Every structure is written in structure tokens, then in C-alpha cells.
C-alpha positions in Angstrom: 7.2 -14.3 -27.4 9.1 -15.0 -30.8 7.3 -11.6 -32.4 8.7 -10.0 -29.5 12.2 -11.3 -29.9 12.0 -10.1 -33.9 10.9 -6.8 -32.9 14.2 -6.6 -30.2 16.3 -7.6 -33.1 15.0 -4.6 -35.2 14.8 -2.3 -32.3 16.5 0.2 -34.3 14.1 0.4 -37.0 10.9 1.0 -34.4 9.9 4.9 -33.8 10.5 5.9 -30.5 7.3 5.3 -28.8 7.4 1.9 -30.3 11.0 1.3 -28.4 9.6 2.1 -25.4 6.7 0.2 -25.1 8.7 -2.7 -26.4 11.8 -1.9 -23.3 9.0 -2.0 -21.2 7.6 -5.1 -22.2 11.1 -7.0 -22.1 11.7 -5.4 -18.8 8.3 -7.0 -16.9 8.7 -10.5 -19.0 12.3 -11.1 -19.0 12.5 -13.6 -21.7 15.4 -16.2 -21.8 16.7 -14.3 -25.0 17.7 -10.9 -23.0 20.1 -12.5 -20.6 23.1 -11.3 -22.5 21.8 -8.0 -22.7 20.7 -7.6 -19.0 22.7 -8.1 -15.8 22.8 -11.8 -14.9 21.2 -10.6 -11.1 17.5 -9.6 -12.7 17.3 -13.4 -13.1 18.2 -14.5 -9.4 15.7 -15.9 -7.0 13.2 -13.6 -6.3 11.5 -12.9 -3.0 8.4 -14.9 -2.3 5.4 -13.4 -1.1 2.2 -15.4 -0.4 -0.9 -14.2 -0.3 -4.1 -15.7 0.9 -7.7 -14.3 -0.2 -11.1 -15.9 1.4 -14.3 -14.6 0.6 -17.7 -16.1 1.2 -21.4 -16.1 0.0 -22.2 -14.4 -3.4 -18.7 -13.1 -3.9 -16.2 -14.7 -5.7 -12.9 -15.0 -8.0 -14.3 -15.6 -11.4 -14.7 -12.5 -14.1 -18.8 -11.9 -13.0 -19.8 -8.7 -11.5 -19.4 -9.7 -7.9 -16.0 -11.2 -8.6 -12.7 -10.1 -7.6 -10.5 -10.7 -11.3 -9.8 -7.3 -11.9 -8.3 -6.8 -8.6 -5.9 -9.7 -8.9 -4.1 -8.2 -11.4 -2.4 -5.7 -8.9 -0.7 -8.6 -7.7 0.9 -9.2 -11.4 1.4 -6.0 -12.0 3.6 -5.8 -8.6 5.6 -9.1 -9.8 6.5 -7.2 -13.0 7.2 -4.0 -10.9 9.4 -5.4 -7.7 11.6 -7.9 -6.7 8.7 -9.9 -5.4 7.2 -13.3 -6.8 3.7 -13.5 -5.4 2.2 -17.1 -4.8 -1.6 -16.4 -4.4 -3.9 -18.9 -2.2 -7.5 -18.5 -2.9 -10.3 -19.8 -0.4 -14.4 -19.8 -0.6 -16.4 -20.8 2.4 -18.3 -22.6 0.0 -17.9 -23.4 -3.7 -15.2 -21.5 -5.8 -15.5 -19.9 -9.1 -11.9 -21.1 -10.3 -9.6 -17.8 -12.2 -6.8 -18.5 -14.4 -4.6 -16.0 -13.2 -1.1 -17.5 -13.6 0.0 -16.2 -10.2 -2.8 -18.5 -8.5 -1.1 -21.6 -7.1 -4.2 -23.1 -4.8 -7.7 -22.9 -4.8 -9.7 -24.2 -2.2 -13.6 -24.4 -1.5 -15.2 -24.9 1.7 -12.2 -23.1 3.2 -11.4 -23.2 6.8 -8.7 -21.2 8.5 -7.8 -24.1 10.6 -7.8 -26.9 8.0 -7.3 -25.9 4.8 -3.5 -24.0 5.0 -1.0 -23.5 7.5 -2.0 -19.8 7.9 1.3 -19.1 9.6 2.7 -19.9 6.0 1.5 -16.7 4.6 2.7 -13.0 4.6 -0.9 -11.2 4.1 -4.2 -12.3 4.3 -7.1 -10.6 2.6 -10.8 -11.2 3.6 -13.8 -9.8 1.3 -16.8 -11.0 3.4 -20.6 -10.8 2.2 -22.4 -13.4 4.6 -24.1 -12.3 7.3 -23.6 -14.3 11.2 -21.6 -14.3 14.5 -18.3 -14.5 12.9 -15.7 -17.4 13.0 -15.7 -20.5 14.7 -13.7 -20.4 18.2 -10.9 -22.8 16.6 -10.8 -20.5 13.5 -10.8 -17.5 15.1 -7.6 -18.8 17.6 -5.5 -19.5 14.2 -6.5 -16.3 12.8 -5.5 -14.3 15.8 -2.3 -16.2 16.4 -1.2 -15.2 12.8 -2.2 -11.6 13.6 -0.1 -11.5 16.8 2.9 -13.5 15.1 3.5 -10.6 12.2 0.9 -11.3 9.8 -0.6 -8.5 7.8 -4.5 -8.7 7.3 -7.0 -7.0 5.2 -10.9 -7.2 5.5 -13.7 -5.4 4.1 -17.6 -6.1 4.1 -20.3 -3.9 2.7 -23.6 -2.4 4.2 -25.0 -3.3 7.4 -24.2 -6.5 8.6 -22.3 -7.6 5.0 -19.1 -9.3 6.1 -19.9 -10.1 9.7 -19.9 -13.8 9.2 -16.4 -13.8 8.2 -15.2 -10.8 9.9 -17.3 -9.8 12.4 -15.4 -11.2 15.6 -11.7 -11.2 14.5 -9.4 -9.2 17.6 -8.8 -5.4 16.3 -10.9 -5.9 13.0 -13.9 -6.0 15.1 -13.4 -2.6 16.6 -11.9 -1.2 13.1 -15.0 -1.0 11.2 -18.7 -1.6 11.6 -20.0 -5.3 11.4 -23.2 -5.9 13.1 -23.6 -2.9 15.2 -24.7 0.2 13.8 -23.1 4.0 13.8 -26.0 5.9 14.5 -29.5 4.6 15.9 -31.5 1.2 14.9 -33.8 2.9 12.0 -33.2 2.9 8.3 -33.9 6.5 8.4 -30.8 7.2 10.7 -29.0 4.0 10.3 -25.7 5.2 7.9 -24.9 1.7 6.9 -28.3 1.0 5.9 -29.4 0.3 2.4 -31.9 2.8 1.6 -32.5 5.0 4.4 -31.8 9.0 3.9 -28.6 8.7 6.4 -27.1 5.6 4.1 -23.6 6.2 2.9 -24.1 6.3 -0.8 -21.0 7.6 -2.4 -22.5 7.4 -5.9 -21.6 10.4 -7.9 -24.0 11.9 -10.8 -23.5 10.9 -14.6 -22.6 13.9 -17.1 -25.5 16.6 -16.9 -27.1 15.5 -13.9 -27.2 17.5 -10.6 -27.1 14.7 -8.6 -27.0 10.7 -8.8 -30.1 9.4 -9.7 -29.4 5.5 -10.5 -28.2 2.5 -9.1 -25.8 1.7 -12.2 -23.8 5.0 -11.6 -21.7 3.2 -9.4 -20.2 1.2 -12.5 -20.0 4.6 -15.0 -16.6 6.0 -15.5 -16.8 8.7 -12.5 -15.3 7.7 -9.4 -15.6 9.3 -6.1 -13.6 12.0 -4.5 -12.4 11.0 -0.8 -10.7 13.5 1.3 -7.1 11.7 1.8 -5.5 12.8 5.5 -2.0 13.9 5.0 1.0 13.6 7.6 4.1 15.7 8.1 4.5 18.1 5.5 1.5 17.2 3.1 2.4 13.2 2.5 -0.5 11.0 2.6 -0.6 7.4 4.1 1.9 5.2 2.3 -1.5 3.2 1.3 -2.8 6.5 -0.5 0.4 7.3 -2.5 1.6 7.5 -5.8 4.2 8.4 -8.2 3.5 11.7 -9.3 4.2 11.0 -12.6 1.0 9.4 -12.7 -0.9 11.8 -10.6 1.0 15.2 -9.8 -0.4 15.5 -6.6 1.2 12.4 -5.4 -2.2 11.5 -3.9 -4.7 8.7 -4.5 -7.8 10.8 -4.1 -10.4 8.8 -5.7 -12.6 5.6 -5.2 -14.8 3.3 -6.9 -18.6 4.6 -5.7 -21.6 2.7 -4.6 -25.1 3.5 -3.4 -24.8 2.1 0.2 -20.8 1.3 1.8 -20.2 0.2 5.1 -18.4 2.5 7.7 -14.9 2.1 9.5 -15.2 3.1 13.3 -13.5 6.3 15.0 -10.2 5.9 15.9 -9.1 3.6 18.9 -6.3 2.1 20.3 -5.1 -1.7 20.9 -2.5 -3.1 23.4 -0.7 -5.8 21.8 2.5 -7.4 23.4 2.6 -4.8 26.1 2.4 -2.1 23.8 -0.4 0.4 23.1 -0.8 1.6 19.2 -3.7 3.5 18.3 -5.7 3.0 15.0 -5.9 5.9 12.1 -8.6 7.2 9.7 -6.6 7.9 6.6 -9.4 8.5 4.5 -12.9 10.1 4.5 -15.9 9.6 1.9 -18.7 11.9 1.4 -22.3 11.7 0.5 -24.0 14.0 -1.7 -27.5 15.3 -1.0 -30.3 14.2 -3.1 -29.0 11.2 -4.1 -31.3 8.2 -4.9 -32.0 5.2 -7.3 -34.1 4.2 -10.0 -34.1 7.4 -11.8 -35.4 9.2 -8.8 -37.9 6.7 -7.4 -36.1 4.6 -5.6 -34.3 4.9 -2.6 -34.7 7.8 -0.1 -33.3 11.1 -1.2 -29.8 11.2 0.8 -29.2 13.7 3.7 -25.4 15.2 2.7 -22.7 13.9 5.3 -19.2 12.2 5.5 -17.8 9.1 7.0 -14.6 7.2 7.5 -13.5 4.9 4.6 -10.2 3.7 5.2 -8.9 2.8 8.9 -5.3 1.5 9.9 -3.3 -0.1 12.5 0.3 -0.1 12.4 0.8 -3.5 14.3 4.5 -3.6 13.6 5.0 -0.9 16.5 3.9 -3.9 18.6 5.5 -6.4 16.9 2.4 -7.9 15.5 1.1 -8.1 12.0 -0.4 -4.6 10.2 -4.1 -4.1 9.4 -6.2 -2.6 6.7 -9.8 -2.3 6.9 -12.3 -0.8 4.2 -15.7 0.9 4.0 -16.9 -1.7 1.3 -15.3 -4.4 -1.1 -17.5 -2.3 -4.1 -13.9 -0.7 -4.0 -12.1 -3.7 -5.1 -14.8 -5.9 -7.1 -15.5 -5.9 -11.0 -19.0 -4.3 -11.5 -17.5 -1.2 -9.8 -14.2 -1.5 -11.8 -15.1 -3.0 -15.2 -18.6 -2.1 -15.3 -19.2 -6.1 -15.6 -22.8 -7.1 -14.5 -24.1 -3.7 -14.6 -26.5 -3.9 -17.5 -30.4 -3.3 -16.7 -30.6 -2.2 -12.9 -32.1 1.4 -13.4 -29.9 2.1 -16.8 -30.1 0.0 -20.5 -27.0 -1.6 -21.2 -23.6 -2.6 -19.6 -21.9 0.8 -18.0 -17.9 1.1 -19.3 -16.9 1.0 -15.7 -13.5 3.1 -14.8 -11.4 4.5 -17.3 -7.8 2.9 -17.9 -6.4 6.0 -16.1 -8.5 5.5 -13.5 -8.3 2.2 -12.7 -4.4 2.4 -12.8 -4.4 5.0 -9.9 -7.3 2.8 -7.8 -5.1 -0.5 -8.4 -1.9 1.3 -7.0 -4.2 1.5 -3.7 -4.6 -2.4 -4.0 -0.7 -2.5 -4.7 -0.1 -0.6 -1.7 -2.1 -2.3 1.0 0.0 -5.5 -0.4 3.5 -3.8 0.5 2.4 -2.3 3.3 0.7 -5.0 5.1 3.2 -8.0 4.3 5.4 -9.4 6.8 8.5 -7.5 7.9 10.7 -10.4 6.2 9.6 -9.7 3.3 10.8 -6.0 3.4 14.0 -7.3 4.3 14.2 -9.5 1.6 13.1 -7.3 -0.9 15.3 -4.3 0.4 18.6 -6.3 -0.6 17.2 -6.3 -4.5 16.7 -2.2 -4.2 20.0 -1.1 -2.8 21.7 -3.0 -5.8 19.6 -1.7 -8.3 20.0 1.4 -6.9 23.7 1.2 -6.9 24.1 -0.3 -10.4 21.6 1.0 -12.6 20.8 4.2 -11.3 23.9 5.7 -11.2 23.1 7.8 -8.4 27.3 8.1 -7.0 28.3 8.8 -10.1 25.2 11.8 -10.6 26.2 13.1 -7.0 30.2 13.1 -6.8 32.5 15.2 -8.8 35.0 11.8 -7.8 33.2 8.5 -7.4 35.8 6.9 -6.5 36.7 9.0 -3.7 37.3 7.2 -0.4 34.2 7.3 2.0 36.2 9.2 4.7 37.0 11.9 2.3 33.5 12.2 1.2 31.7 15.4 2.5 28.5 15.5 4.1 26.7 17.3 1.6 28.1 15.0 -0.8 26.4 11.7 1.2 23.7 13.7 1.7 22.8 14.3 -2.2 23.4 10.7 -2.7 20.6 9.8 -0.1 18.4 12.4 -1.4 18.6 11.1 -5.2 17.9 7.7 -3.8 14.5 8.9 -2.1 14.1 10.9 -5.4 14.4 7.6 -7.7 12.3 5.6 -5.2 9.7 8.4 -5.3 9.3 8.1 -8.8 9.5 4.6 -9.2 6.9 3.8 -6.6 5.4 6.8 -4.7 6.7 9.2 -2.3 5.5 7.9 1.1 6.9 4.6 0.0 10.0 6.1 -0.6 9.9 8.0 3.0 8.9 4.9 4.9 11.1 2.3 2.9 14.4 4.5 4.2 12.9 5.4 7.5 12.8 2.0 8.1 16.3 0.7 7.1 18.1 3.6 9.2 15.9 1.8 12.2 19.0 -1.0 11.8 21.4 2.1 13.2 18.9 4.2 15.0 15.2 2.7 15.8 14.8 6.1 18.1 15.8 8.9 15.1 13.9 5.9 12.9 11.0 6.7 14.8 11.5 10.8 15.1 11.1 10.5 11.0 8.0 8.4 10.8 5.6 10.9 10.3 2.6 8.3 10.2 3.2 6.9 13.6 0.5 7.7 16.0 1.7 9.4 19.0 0.4 8.3 22.8 2.6 10.4 24.3 1.4 13.4 26.1 2.0 16.8 24.3 4.8 18.5 24.9 4.6 22.1 26.2 6.2 23.5 22.8 3.3 21.8 21.4 1.0 22.9 23.8 1.6 26.6 23.5 0.9 25.7 20.0 4.3 25.6 18.7 4.1 22.2 16.5 7.3 22.4 14.0 10.3 20.4 14.9 13.4 22.4 15.9 15.8 20.3 13.7 15.6 18.6 10.0 16.3 15.0 10.7 16.0 14.6 6.7 19.8 15.5 6.9 20.9 12.9 9.1 18.9 10.2 7.2 20.3 11.1 3.6 23.9 11.0 5.2 23.4 7.7 6.6 21.9 6.4 3.4 24.4 7.8 1.0 27.1 6.3 3.3 25.1 2.9 2.7 25.5 2.9 -1.1 29.0 4.0 -0.6 30.3 0.9 1.4 28.2 -1.3 -1.2 30.5 0.9 -3.7 33.6 0.1 -1.9 32.7 -3.7 -1.6 34.6 -5.4 -5.0 32.1 -8.3 -5.3 28.7 -6.2 -5.0 30.2 -3.5 -7.1 32.0 -5.3 -9.5 31.6 -8.3 -12.0 31.8 -11.1 -9.2 28.5 -10.1 -7.9 26.5 -13.7 -7.2 23.6 -14.5 -5.6 25.3 -15.2 -2.3 26.3 -11.7 -2.0 22.8 -11.3 -1.5 22.9 -11.8 2.2 25.9 -9.5 2.6 24.2 -6.6 1.1 22.2 -5.4 4.0 25.1 -6.2 6.4 27.4 -4.2 4.3 24.7 -1.1 3.5 24.1 -1.0 7.4 27.7 -0.6 8.3 28.1 2.6 5.8 24.8 3.8 7.3 26.7 3.6 10.6 29.4 5.6 9.4 27.6 8.1 8.1 25.4 8.3 10.8 27.9 9.1 13.6 29.9 11.7 10.8 26.6 13.7 10.8 25.9 13.1 14.4 29.4 14.5 15.1 29.1 17.5 12.5 25.8 18.6 14.4 27.1 18.4 18.2 30.3 20.2 16.8 27.8 23.2 15.3 25.2 23.1 18.3 28.2 23.8 20.8 29.2 26.7 18.8 25.4 28.0 18.1 25.2 27.7 21.9 28.4 29.8 22.6 27.4 32.6 19.9 23.5 32.9 20.4 24.2 33.9 24.4 23.1 37.2 25.2 26.0 39.4 26.1 
């Protein structure tokens, strides 16, 4: 830290690239010597997010091949780039391998969901199962399902065949979103897509450079990931889980995953009714098996038949006042051997493989981070939202960038100017996080003003209703651009914050945090009503002028 402080004191002597690197370090570390140079609110108490990660059998949390140490760095990156303070509890159903990550606050062997923790204290639970069995005992199952029904988010994964069934195979909804003990096609090895060696196995390994097909088991640990097909919504946005800043990936889509010679598989879409609300599941990614893949240099597993399978499924439990769920085809998308190559030496290629490139690892780690943000309880979002509003108001200069007169009274600001503020807010959030995150964040904020309009803007919301007559006739585009209402409402929210002297001025303190959302919502209400009034007036004019005479 002393070295960083010395660099900061002599920043003018550094090259531009060195200055940018140092600024990024200081932003993440926030050392005490920086306090006079940054707003005091950067040191305020952050939003605490409690994470529980449980595994069993041969999976663990150390630095070995079948461990999760690389995955855990996702939470360090989240803490450095959000206003959240992550507290991670690790649990193993048998003996835990210790992890030195500073965000880990508790590590528990012989983990039991009923007795080891108070599960409802957590915001999100991650399950990585390898052991086989009939599922959780009844007492533990009751606790887990109560947590889910009470709004807690859950991630679950296993691997091929029955792997993971002991931890995840009987949990409500989770058991019907992925194959744990029932096979998707037949029961024999040749036709079973979740088998280990059959020709229909889910082998996503990609060939090493120079090979036409994948011939080696260790291809899972090289620097060539698999490409996945990503479902898009609306005008082409991926689900928030698979969205990434276009500055990192120009498409804005996370379209790669680590590969593996025999993955599990998600089940086709279905529906669950919770709290009297029926919500369908969604397949958001599909993986592909190339023809002719094998292992052992060509003498190992049966040559694969080309096919595809659903590899990531989600259930938006918030629509039913329950927790969100994500299931993945395999934990090989998360363990070290597929990320950094550790443990790969000797399967069928001599020496340890390189693992993913740093650039590809950062893309896939964003997927992990997106899961964490998406499944976290709504209370985490409510807490975090206040900081984002303040940061956008005071740091991004979005009002100054959008108005000719930044101190104009709200009632005198035109609708186009309010709209430009809201649009710029989404643009800034898209660059910092991802386009889908930005859109979801803003429409969830609008729900406090009008949940019906917010719901219409939610392009990811599964639709249970019967198709409208227009849709049945083949016309699927909406007649109205509701983005204008969204941006105008958001823009007015920022003007309301600007007009509060404590929040926009030097008197801002931690107590004001509790007022931020209330003030922003009042501003949104003003912008929403103003845009609806204008829309109604224009609609009357249109109705009168469009009549055929």
C-alpha cells in the first residue's frame, strides 16, 4: 500500500497508461490516504450480501482441479465494482478444503442446511453437487424450500448422469429444470445424452488448433472454449445472465463457456405455480456437440453424433414473490480444471494445459457475476439502488450533459430533455455493467410508479397469456414505444434528487440514503404523469386526424 501511495503522490510523473492503471487500483482498494480526494460517501457502509456456497463429494474450495477458487474471485470483482459488501460462507457435506479468499467469513465441514446456519439470513445460495443419491433429507429439504419460497435465490448444478442428485435432485422446481436422475433419451449408454461415453453424450469439447475434431479429454483445459447459442429477447438483448458490456465484447453477449467431454442437461421449459402465480421456466442458452469427438487421441470414448441440448435454464421467482432460480448443465463451467488448467496434466495430453485466456476468463466470470446479481434477494437491489442513483447524479454529470440550463425547474424542463437524462443513465449503466442489466435495473425502478407499465417493458418476462388477435395474425411488434415513458420518468427522478439540497449538495450524509429512493420515486411519478398527459393529448389528435373522410 505504501508503494501505491508513493505512486499516487507522483502521479504526474507516470505515463497515461500507468495513471489509468493506478486510478483503477485506487478505485477498487479505496485506501485511507485517498479520503481527502474522493467524496465522503465512497466510504459509507455498503450493502451487505450474504452468500452461501455448498458442495459435496470430490468437489471443494481449494486450488485443485475440481475446486472452485477461481470462481470465487467473481465476488471480489463484484465487491470492487458495486456498492455491495460480500460475506461468503462455504459449506461441504463432508470435509471442507479451506479457502483463503478474504471475503470468506465462515467455512463449515459436515454441512447441514437445518443445523449449520440460519438459511433465511442469506441472500443467495449456490449448490455444486457431485455425489449421487435420492436427495436432501426431509428436514433439510423443508428449510431449503422455505428459503426459496421466501424470496431467496438459488443456483444449482451437477454433471453428467446422476452426478449432483444427492444435493439437488429433490429440491422443488430445481428437480424439474435439469436432469438429475432421469435420462433425457432412453436408458442405454449409446442413446443417453447425459452418459459418460456414449455417442449421444453431451461432449462440448472443441478441437485443439490443427485438429478437425476433438480427440482429447484434456481439450477441456486448453484455451479454446465452446461457443453457445444465446436466446435473445425484444430487439436482440440476451437474458441479464448472458449480457456483458460492449466495451468487453462488442456483441454485448456472453456466447462462450468452458467445454467438457460429458455435460449434464437442462430440461425443456415448464411452468411452476407458487403463491398462486404461474411462472414458466426459460432456456436461455443452448450448447452444441460436434460430430466425431472422442478422447485418448482417438481411441477413447465413442465418436459423437452431432446434436444440441439446453445448457442454462432460469426461473424468475420474483414474479411470484419467491426466489429466482438458475440451473446449469455442469459445474465444469465453474471449476479450476476448466478455467486455469490445474489438474489437467496427464489425462491424454502430456503436461498441464493452459486454461482459458485472461480475456475469455473475464467474459465467463461476468456470467458468474451476473448470476449473483440476478438471484440475490430484492432487498439487496433496493439497498444498492440508492447508491447507484447518487453515483449517477454526482459522478456522471448526466444532468449537465443533457440540459442547456442545469438548474432549470423541473416543471419547465421539456419532455425531450427529461428523456435524454434517462436515456443517458441507461447508457452509462450499460457501459459499466451490461445493456441487459441496465434495462432491467431501470424497469424495476419504474415498478414503484406503475408496475403494469414496468411489466410491459420487461422483455424477459415469460408470457402465460393467450396470444392477442394481432399476434395470431402474425403481427408481433408493439404499437407504442414505452421507452419514452421509461426514460422521461427516470430523468425526472434525477431532477428530483438534484433539487434536494442535501442530496445534491455538500450536506449529503448517510441518513440521506434512506430518503434517496423516496425522493427519486416522487420525481419518477412527476415524469410519468407528464409523459402520459402528453401522450393522451397526442393520441386524441391522432384519432381525430386519422379518420377517413
